[in-house]
C-alpha positions in Angstrom: 110.1 -45.8 35.8 111.8 -46.1 32.4 113.1 -49.5 31.4 116.7 -48.3 31.3 116.5 -47.0 34.9 114.8 -50.2 36.0 117.5 -52.4 34.3 120.3 -50.4 35.8 118.8 -50.6 39.2 118.3 -54.4 38.9 121.9 -54.8 37.7 123.2 -52.7 40.6 121.2 -54.8 43.1 122.4 -58.1 41.7 126.0 -56.9 41.7 125.9 -55.7 45.3 124.3 -58.9 46.3 127.1 -60.9 44.7 129.7 -58.7 46.3 128.2 -59.2 49.7 128.1 -62.9 49.1 131.7 -63.0 48.1 132.7 -61.0 51.2 130.6 -63.1 53.6 131.4 -66.5 52.1 134.4 -66.5 49.7 134.3 -70.2 49.1 131.5 -72.2 47.4 130.9 -75.9 46.7 133.0 -77.5 44.0 131.0 -77.9 40.8 132.7 -81.1 39.8 132.2 -83.1 43.0 129.2 -81.1 44.3 131.0 -80.3 47.5 131.8 -83.9 48.5 135.5 -83.9 47.7 135.3 -87.2 45.9 133.4 -89.0 43.2 130.7 -91.6 43.9 131.2 -94.9 42.3 129.1 -98.1 42.5 130.5 -101.6 43.1 129.4 -104.6 41.1 126.4 -105.1 43.4 125.2 -101.6 42.8 126.0 -100.2 46.2 127.5 -96.7 46.3 131.1 -96.4 47.5 133.7 -93.6 47.6 135.6 -93.0 44.4 138.7 -91.1 43.7 139.5 -87.7 45.3 138.5 -84.6 43.3 141.4 -83.1 41.5 139.7 -79.7 41.0 139.2 -78.9 44.7 142.0 -81.2 46.0 139.4 -83.2 48.0 138.2 -80.3 50.1 134.9 -79.9 48.4 135.3 -76.1 48.2 136.3 -73.7 45.5 137.0 -70.0 45.5 134.2 -67.9 44.0 134.9 -66.0 40.8 134.2 -62.6 42.4 136.6 -63.3 45.2 139.3 -64.5 42.8 139.0 -61.2 40.9 139.2 -59.2 44.1 142.3 -61.2 45.2 144.0 -60.5 41.8 143.2 -56.8 42.0 144.4 -56.5 45.6 147.6 -58.4 44.7 148.2 -56.1 41.7 147.6 -53.0 43.8 149.9 -54.3 46.6 152.7 -55.1 44.2 152.3 -51.8 42.4 152.6 -49.7 45.5 155.6 -51.3 47.0 
């Protein structure tokens, strides 16, 4: 197998895997709060306590994946263009 063919097959496999992941699970954990929906703070004694709500995910702990966002934009553009 030539390196070009191998690289294109690998790229196709990774792309199809990501597309199937976006179709099966369009939301992933928020990168800022790590899916908790809030920050972790410590009090003066060093014990962990709940901090402020995460503004990026609005305290849900979930975010939309980049691939799903691109699909939504393309679908909206197609829907608006064919009306």
